[in-house]
N, C-alpha and C positions, 0 to 999 in steps of 0.2 A: 504494500500500500504506500503510495507516494505521500510524503509529509512535507510540511512547510518548515523552513529554517531561516534564521537570520545569522549572518556571519559578519562580525565586526572586526576590522583589521586596524592595527596601529602600525603605520608605515613610517619609516625614517623621514623626517622633515627636511633633512639636508640633501636629499636627492635632487638631481636636475629634473626638469620637466620631462625630458626624454626617458630618463631612468624610471621615474615615477610611472609614466605611461606603460613602459615595458613590464613593470611589476604588476600593474592592474591587468594587463593583457595576459601575463602568466597565470594570475589568479583565475581569470575568466576561462582560459583554456583548460586549466586543471579541473575546474568544476564541470565543464562540458565533457571533457575526456572521460570522467568517471560517471557519466550518465545523469548529471544534475541539469536542471533547467534554471537559468537566471531569469527571475521575474522582474526585478528592479534593482538598481544600484544607486547609491547616494554618496556624494563626496561631502563630508561634514567639515572639511577644512582642517587647518593647522590649529592645534590646541597645546597649551602648556600642560605637561603631565604633573600629577600630584607628587610623584617621586621619580627619580631617574630610572630608566629602563635601558640596560646596555649602555650606560653612560650618556644617554640622550635625555634632554630636558623637554623637547617638543616632539610631537608626532602628528601625522596626518591621519585623521579618522576616516575610514571608508567602510560603508555598509553594503552588503549584498543580501537581497532577499532571494531565496532559491527554493526549488522543489526538488526532492530527491527521495530515493528509496533509503530507508534507514541503514541498510548494509553498505551503501556507497559512501556514507559520511566518513567512516574511518579511512577509506581510500582517498577521499578528497582531502582530509586533514593531513594525511601523510605527505602531501606535496608542500605543505607550508611549514613543517616542523623545523627544518634546518635552513630556511631562507634568512640570510643576514639582514635583508632590507625590511622584513616583517618583524617588528618588535614584539608584538603580541597579537593573538586572535582569539575570538570567543565564538563558539557555535552554539546557538540556542534553538531548540525546537519550539515552534509556535503552533497553536491550534489554528489561528488565523493570522495572516500577515497584517501588520499595523495599518498600512495604507488601504487595505481592503476593508478594514473595520471603519475607517473614516469615510470611505465611499458609501458603504451600506448605511451608516448612521446619517449621512447627508440625504440619502434618498428617502429615509423614513420620515424626516422632519418636514419635507417639502409637501 
């Protein structure tokens, strides 16, 4: 059964625009290669971290909303484990994706 997931990445803020785009492209290809479907992606921009991660004080937050089979998530995650430009990532399973809830709530009130 296909499930909804959010994946939040903290990517090094000191990357050039080209290197940052290559990293996002790598993430996208990794998700698609392992059978995931990218529903939406959001760049939350550069933020100061609460504490240093790998000696970095800032990171670029990037969020992916995906659909995938549960058994593929560990395969997707294995692509990110040793990437030096990805400081941290978090994968959360969601019953509904956040933006889908906003759309359905908006249609009820109209």
